[in-house]
C-alpha positions as CSV (number, residue, x, y, z in Angstrom):
1,T,145.6,80.6,-193.1
2,R,146.7,77.6,-194.9
3,G,143.2,76.3,-195.6
4,K,142.1,79.6,-197.1
5,S,145.1,80.0,-199.3
6,R,144.6,76.4,-200.5
7,Q,141.0,77.2,-201.4
8,V,142.1,80.3,-203.3
9,A,144.7,78.2,-205.2
10,I,142.1,75.6,-206.1
11,K,139.7,78.3,-207.2
12,E,142.3,79.9,-209.5
13,L,143.2,76.5,-211.0
14,L,139.6,75.8,-211.6
15,I,139.1,79.2,-213.3
16,E,142.2,78.7,-215.6
17,A,141.2,75.1,-216.5
18,L,137.6,76.1,-217.3
19,K,138.7,79.1,-219.4
20,D,140.6,76.9,-221.8
21,A,137.9,74.1,-221.8
22,P,136.0,73.5,-225.0
23,E,132.3,74.3,-225.1
24,E,131.3,70.6,-224.6
25,L,133.0,70.7,-221.2
26,R,131.0,73.7,-220.0
27,P,128.5,71.5,-218.1
28,V,131.5,70.3,-216.0
29,L,131.7,73.9,-214.8
30,Y,128.2,73.9,-213.6
31,Y,128.7,70.4,-212.0
32,L,131.9,71.4,-210.2
33,I,130.5,74.6,-208.9
34,Q,127.3,73.0,-207.8
35,T,128.9,70.1,-206.0
36,Y,131.9,71.8,-204.5
37,T,130.1,73.2,-201.5
38,A,133.1,74.9,-199.9
39,Y,132.5,77.9,-202.1
40,D,130.0,80.6,-201.1
41,E,127.7,82.4,-203.5
42,K,130.2,85.3,-203.9
43,T,133.1,83.0,-204.9
44,I,130.9,81.1,-207.3
45,Q,129.9,84.4,-209.0
46,E,133.5,85.3,-209.3
47,I,134.4,82.0,-210.9
48,I,131.5,82.2,-213.4
49,R,132.3,85.9,-214.3
50,K,136.0,85.0,-215.0
51,V,135.2,81.8,-217.0
52,Q,131.9,82.7,-218.8
53,P,131.0,86.3,-218.3
54,E,128.3,86.2,-220.9
55,E,126.4,83.4,-218.9
56,S,127.0,84.7,-215.4
57,D,123.3,85.8,-214.9
58,T,121.9,82.5,-216.3
59,M,124.2,80.3,-214.2
60,M,123.7,82.3,-211.0
61,S,119.9,82.1,-211.4
62,Q,120.2,78.3,-212.0
63,F,122.5,78.1,-208.9
64,A,119.9,80.1,-206.9
65,R,117.1,77.8,-208.1
66,D,119.1,74.7,-207.1
67,I,119.9,76.2,-203.7
68,T,116.2,77.0,-203.2
69,K,115.1,73.5,-204.4
70,T,117.6,71.9,-202.0
71,A,116.5,74.0,-199.1
72,R,112.9,73.3,-199.9
73,Q,113.5,69.5,-200.0
74,E,115.5,69.7,-196.8
75,A,112.7,71.6,-195.1
76,L,110.1,69.1,-196.4
77,R,112.1,66.2,-195.2
78,E,112.6,67.8,-191.8
79,G,108.9,68.6,-191.6
80,M,107.9,65.1,-192.4
81,Q,110.4,63.6,-189.9
82,Q,109.1,66.0,-187.2
83,G,105.5,65.2,-188.1
84,M,106.1,61.5,-187.9
85,Q,107.9,61.8,-184.6
86,Q,105.1,63.9,-183.1
87,G,102.5,61.5,-184.5
88,M,104.3,58.5,-183.0
89,Q,104.7,60.2,-179.7
90,Q,101.0,61.3,-179.7
91,G,100.0,57.7,-180.7
92,M,102.0,56.2,-177.9
93,Q,100.5,58.6,-175.3
94,Q,97.0,57.9,-176.5
95,G,97.7,54.2,-176.5
96,M,99.1,54.3,-173.0
97,Q,96.2,56.4,-171.7
98,Q,93.7,54.1,-173.4
99,G,95.4,51.1,-172.0
100,M,95.5,52.5,-168.5
101,Q,91.8,53.4,-168.7
102,Q,90.9,49.9,-170.0
103,G,93.0,48.4,-167.3
104,V,91.3,50.4,-164.6
105,Q,87.9,49.5,-166.0
106,Q,88.7,45.8,-166.2
107,G,90.1,46.0,-162.7
108,M,87.0,47.6,-161.3
109,Q,84.8,45.2,-163.2
110,R,86.8,42.2,-161.9
111,G,86.7,43.7,-158.3
112,R,83.0,44.2,-158.5
113,Q,82.5,40.6,-159.8
114,E,84.7,39.1,-157.1
115,G,82.8,41.2,-154.5
116,E,79.4,40.0,-155.8
117,A,80.7,36.4,-155.9
118,G,82.0,36.7,-152.3
119,L,78.6,38.1,-151.1
120,L,76.7,35.3,-152.9
121,L,79.0,32.7,-151.3
122,R,78.4,34.2,-147.9
123,L,74.6,34.2,-148.3
124,L,74.6,30.7,-149.7
125,S,76.8,29.5,-146.9
126,Y,74.5,31.0,-144.4
127,R,71.4,29.5,-145.9
128,F,72.7,26.1,-147.2
129,H,75.7,25.3,-145.1
130,P,78.0,23.5,-146.1
131,L,78.5,24.4,-149.7
132,P,79.9,21.8,-152.1
133,D,83.2,22.7,-153.7
134,E,81.7,22.6,-157.2
135,I,79.2,25.4,-156.3
136,T,82.1,27.6,-155.0
137,Q,84.0,26.9,-158.2
138,R,81.0,27.6,-160.4
139,I,80.4,31.0,-158.7
140,H,84.0,32.0,-159.1
141,T,84.0,31.3,-162.9
142,A,80.5,32.8,-163.6
143,D,80.0,36.1,-165.4
144,P,78.5,39.1,-163.5
145,N,75.0,38.7,-165.0
146,T,74.8,35.1,-164.0
147,I,75.9,35.9,-160.4
148,E,73.3,38.6,-160.3
149,A,70.5,36.2,-161.4
150,W,71.6,33.6,-158.7
151,A,71.7,36.4,-156.1
152,D,68.1,37.3,-157.0
153,R,66.9,33.7,-156.7
154,I,68.5,33.1,-153.2
155,L,65.8,35.0,-151.5
156,D,63.0,32.6,-152.5
157,A,65.0,29.4,-153.1
158,K,64.4,26.4,-150.8
159,S,67.5,24.6,-152.1
160,L,70.7,25.0,-154.0
161,D,69.1,23.5,-157.1
162,E,66.5,26.3,-157.1
163,V,69.2,28.9,-156.9
164,F,71.3,27.4,-159.7
165,G,68.5,25.8,-161.8
166,E,68.2,27.4,-165.3
């Protein structure tokens, strides 16, 4: 096809130009061959054999080292990227799970606290009816330990002051 014949023509021009090139320009050979990725290893060997047959083995081993190094770097980069992605995904899952557990615990604690506050209000209303609004407000804003202490005192208390006295 046209693309292949063009590549062959470019390859032939490269070979002819490099054959006539002075020794100082030989590094250009290596650079062009290394960076022009359209050539496979077989084509690169052919170019080197035609231009510098005496250095064919040296240049091919350098080419192989560069290919290996590039492949290693690519694999390392892909591995790091995959590891980071997996780490982020695992972190998000753990964070969501931990957040859900914490939310459930807080919800249960809040529900228990509201239940205890409701029970205390019922008992106080039964014993000391009517309850002042400030007592209701105080019970709803109290922590569970305080509500528990007030609930224990209601059994022996003769007044609201005895229940809520510190």
